[in-house]
N, C-alpha and C positions, 0 to 999 in steps of 0.2 A: 530422508524421512520416509518411512515405509508407508505405502498406500497414497503417497502424494500424487497429484495430477498436475500436468502443465496448464498454466493460466497465463494470459497476456495482460501485462500491466503497463499502463500509461501514467507517467509521473508528471506532475505540474512542472513547468519549466523552471520556476523559482526553486523548487525542491531539487530537481536534477542538477541545476547549476551549482548547488552547494557541495556536490560530491564529484570531484574530477573523474572523468571517465564514465560517469553514469549516463546512460542514454535516456531519452524521453520514453522509449518503449523497450520493454524487456520481457522475456518469458521466464517464469520461475515455476517450480513445483511446490504446490501447497494445497492442503485440503481445508484451510480456513483462512480468514482474513488475518488472524493472529500469526498463523504459520507463514503467510505471504510476507508480512512485515518482518518476521524473524529472518526469512530468507534474504530479503533486501538488506537487512542489517548485517548479515554475514558477508555480503558482497561489498557493502559500503558502510563500515562501522560508523555509528552515530545517527544513521537514518531513522532508526526506531525512535530516538529521542526527539526528532523533528516532527514525527507523525503522532506519537503517543505521549501522554503525560505519565505521572508516577502512579496513578491509581491501579493498574494501567487502563487507560481508555484512549480513544482517538481524541486528539486535542480539539478544543472548540473551534479553532481557526482552520482545521483540516476536515476534509470530507472524503470518505471512501465509498465509491459507487461500484456495485457489482451488477453487470448487465443493466445499467441505468437506474438501479435502486440503491438508495443510501443504506449502508450496512455498518454493523458494529464489529468489534474484534471477534466475537463468537460466531459470526456468520460462516456457514459452510460454503465451500467453493466446488462447483462442478467442473469436470474436464472442459477445457476450452473457454471458460468464463473470461469475460473482458472486465478488467478492473481498472478504474480511474482513481488516482489519488490526487485530489485537487485542493488548492487553498480556497478558503471561504471568501466570498466577496461580501463586503458590507458597505453600507452607505446610508445616507439619510437625507 
């Protein structure tokens, strides 16, 4: 992908465990959250479907944080950004 930049991604353990060989931390080149999820899906087919719904948007039970701030698919990524893809915690 032209103009992509390396970013560090940390995946929720539950998500990484669904894909044999997927580490908890990985570096990918992407210039947006959407591009990052596409890159993960190229490495581990089906990962996009676990993170995104059919709209497409990030699923309700998933959260994507970029440098500590919750972001959407459209969010741009700066070189060296730290991205965490986490499952939502709910309770009552």
